[in-house]
N, C-alpha and C positions, 0 to 999 in steps of 0.2 A: 406667179410664183417666183420667189427670189432664187438666186443661184445657189445659196446655201440650202434652201429647202429642196431644190432639185438634186443637189449633191446627197443630202441625207436620204431621200427616197430612193435614189438610184443605187446607193451603196447597200441598201437592204436586199437587193437582188443577189448579192454575193452569198446569201445564206438561205437558200430555198429550204422549205420545210420538208422533213423526211419523217415518215411514220416509223415508230419503233419496229414494226414488222419488217420493213425493208432493211433496217440496220441488222436485225437478228438474222436475216437470211444470208447476210454476208459473212457470218461467223462460220468457220470451217474447222473440222477436226485436223489432227496432225498425225496421220498414220505413217510410220517409218518401218519399212520391212525389217523383220528380225529383231525389233525392239520389244522387250517384255514390259509388263507392269507388275508391281508387287502384288502378291496374292496368288492363290491357286498353285502353290508349290514354288513360287518365285519369292526369294527373300529381298527385302529392300536394301539398297546400298547404305553403308554407314559412313558418315562424314568423319574424316580423319584430320583434315586441315582446311581452314577457311581464312580468307582475306577479306577484311571489311572495306567497302567502297568509300570513297570520299566525295563530298560535294564538288561539283564544278563551280568555278567562280560565278559564271553567268546564272546558274540555278540558285546560288546563294543570294545574288542580288535580286532575283525575281521572287525570292522567299517561297520557293516551291517545296511543299511537304506532302508526304503520302507514301504509298506502297507500290513497288514494282513487283509484279508476279510473273515468274518465268517457268517454263517447262524445259527441262534439259535431259539429255541422254548421258548416263554414266556408262562409260565404256568398260570393257572387260579388264583393262589395266588400271581402272580407278580414275582415269582422267575424264574431263567433261567434254563431250562431243557437241553435237548440234544443240543450239539454244534458241528458243523463241520467246518473245515477250507476249504473254497472254493477257496481262492487265497493265497497260501503259501508264506511267506517271508523267514523264517529261521527254518527248521526242525532240523538243526544240533546243533546250539548253544543256542536254547531254547526260541527264541522270539515267535514262534507259540504257544508253550505251555503256555508261560507267558500271551499271549493275551487271550487264552481260559480260563485260571484260573481266570484272571481278569474279563472277561465277566460273569463268573459264580457268581461273587459277586454283580453284578448289580441288581437293583430292579426296577420294573415297575408297573404302573397301568395297569392291564391286558386289552387286547383287548376284545371287546364284540360283540355279535350278538343279536340284539333286547334287549339290556340292560343286557344280561346274559354273565358273563365272559366265554371266550373260549380260547383254546390253539391257539396261533398265531405264525407263523414263520416270522422273520424279518432278515434283513441284517445289519451287523455292520462292520465298517471299523476302524482299529486302525493303525495309522501311526507313525513309529519310525524315528526320525531324530536326528543325533548326534549333540549336542550343543544346541538343542531346546527341550522344553517340548514335551512329547508324545502327539500327536494330536488325539483325538477321534472324529470321525464323528458320530453324533447321528443316531440311526437306521432308515433306510428307508424301505418302503415296498418292494422295489426291486431296484437293480442297473438299471440305465437308459440303456436300451438295445441299444440305439442309440449313446452312448458315445464312441468315439474313444479312444483306449488305448494310453498312452503317447508314444511319439517318443523319445527314449533316448538310449544312449550307456550304457553298464554296468558301475558302479561307477568307477572301477579301470581303465577303458579305457579313462577316461576324467579328471583324477586328474591333476590339473594345478599347483601343488606345485613345479613341475620341468617342464622344457619345454618338450612338446611332441616330442619324437624322439631325444631329446637332447643328449642321450648317444650313438647315432648311428653316426659314422663318414662317412659312405658311404653306398650306397644301390646297390644291383645287380638286374638286370631285367631278367625275363625269361618268357617263355610261354609254354603251352601244348595244343595240339589240339586232340580232340576226335571226333568220328564220329558225335557227337551231338552238342558239344560246343567248342568254342575257349576261353581259359583262359589265361589271362596275369596277372602277379604278380611281386612284388619286395620284397626283403628281405634284412636285414642287412648283410653287407659283413663278419661279424664275426660269422654268422650262417652257418650251414652245410645243404645241401639239399640231400635228398635220393629220387630219382625218382624210383618208383616201383608201380606195380599194386597189390602188396601183401595186403591182408586184405581189398580189395576193395578201396584202396587209390590211387589217382593219384600221390601224392608225400607227403613227410614229411620233414619239416624243424625242426632243433633242435639246441639248444645252451645249454652248460653245464658250471656251475660254481661249486665252492666248497659247495654252499648251495642248489643249485636247478638245475633241468633240465627242460628246457622249450621246448615244441614241438607245432608245428602247422601242421596238416595234412588236406588234402582236399580229399573228397570222389569222387569216380566215380559217374557220373550222374546216377540217378535211376528214374523210372517212378513216376510221381506225379499226383494225380487225379484232382488237381486244382492249380491255379496260385497265388503266393504271389506277387502281383503287387501294391496293395493299402493298406494303414494302416488298421490294424484289429480293429474291435470294441472290447471293453473290454470283453464281454462274450466269444468271440471266442478265445482271448488270454488266458483267464482263463481256457477254455476247453483244449487248448493245454498244458498249464502248469500242469493241473490235470493229463492228460494222461502221460506226461513225468515223473511226480512224481511216477506213478504207474508201469511204464514199463522200469525202468532202468536195464541195463545189469548186474550191480553189486549191490548186496544188501547194500553195504557200501555207495554207491553213493547217496547223498541226494540233492534234488532240493532246491536252495536258492532263486533264483529270475528268472523272465522271462520278456521279453520285446521285442521291435521291433525297428528297425532303418532303415532309408532309405538308399539305395545304388543307384548308377547310373542305371536307368532303372528298378528298382525293390525294393525289401524289404528284409531285413534280419530279421528272427524270431530267437531270441536267448534265451538260458537257461543257467543259472549259477549254477554249482553244486560243491560239495565238498565231500571228503571221508577221514576219519581219518587214513585209511590204504589202501595200494594197495594189492590186493589179488594175492599172488604169484601163486595160482593154475590157474590163468587166462593167464599165460604167459608160454612159453616153459621152459622145465626143465633146459636148458642150462643157462638161465638167472634168474631162480626163486630164487636162493640163493642171488643174488645181489639185487633183489627187496625186499626180506625179510630183509636183513641186512643193506642195504644202504639207503633205502627210507622210509619215514614216512609221508604218506598222500599225497593227491593231490587236486588241485583246477582246475576246468574245465569249459570252456565256449564253447557251441556249437552254431553255426550260420547256419541257413538253408535258402536257397532261391530257386526260381524256374526259369527256363529258357526254353521256348518252351515245357511246360508240363514235364520237367525233373527237379528233385530236386538235389541240390548240397549242401553239408554240409562242414563246416570248424570247426575243433576241435582244440581249444587252451588249452593246459594243462600245469600246473605248478606242477612238481613232487618234493616234498621237501626231502632233505637229512635228515637222521636220526639225524645228529648232529645239525640241525637247532633248534633254540629257537622259541617260539611263535612270538617274535618280528621280528626275521629273516624272518619267513614265511610271516607275513603281509607286510613287506617291499618288499619282493620278489614278492608277488602278485601284489603290486602296480607298481613296476618296470616292471614286465612282461606285465601287462595290458597296459601300455603306448606303448610298442613296438607291442604288439598284435593289438592294435587299429590302429597303423600306417600301419601295414601289411594288415589288413582288408580293410582300406581305399584305398589301392593301388591295390586291386584285381578287375579286370573287367572280366565279363563273358558274352560272346555274343553267340547267336545261330549260327550254321553253315548253 
């Protein structure tokens, strides 16, 4: 096996598979003594003054878009007390922090019980969209628990500024059978495939350029306690995202976004993550020097689905070379996302 092949396989151990049930178990409530919620005689606070957040320069360069959802306590004097992010958008480039700091500047007419001001918890959503003003949704007593979360691919997977798959001249088809599932897939002919059960992976695909190494690996099926067959409601997706943000295998790896997208016969639950560096201690000594000297950060998407009570995960990673500029990295993320999206769309998983 070449050094590059060993590097690619060893790096996949940074991303161990986690079942959605483990992620959900990490989601916790936020009980604060003495804090009320609107309803049952408690009136909701009324927003009197808001300040809209601004993009950070780094988040703008990374073209991060989406919604930050927060829960906050409106104090009896109308100021904002404790704030927690319940649905993260960007813990890496500063949008989560910007949203929290902005919310701290808001002022309310406090909620009341029998005419007396009381501390009340409310939900606030702030939406960041490149090219449009930041949209702030007025605080609601609670998110609608019956609302289905959006069905959408990650942003980089649907960028139409160049044809999807336009850089791929031909595709190769392959398949793998396990005792539990039959998996069929296709990949660009200029990619390399490594079929191996190492690190609990069925196989790994990779492509290398002077700026980036791209990899896709598919996990061995593992028991799942429930089925991902129907679109999730927003609270369930939020719970998975919160669990994923707290249980990453690498402390450098930060959750950026979460979502879901339909696949033939089921659903992909996805998480987008990034890390400013790749930890060389997580890979074998034989390739640690290369990781430390040649690579500078990574961008990762994980997709999880279930088939016959078995979970299968796909890990799509962009590993940046140390010589890459910020502009190089963003361009490579977009280009990689286009091919990753096409590869994902060509994967079919059937029970045996």
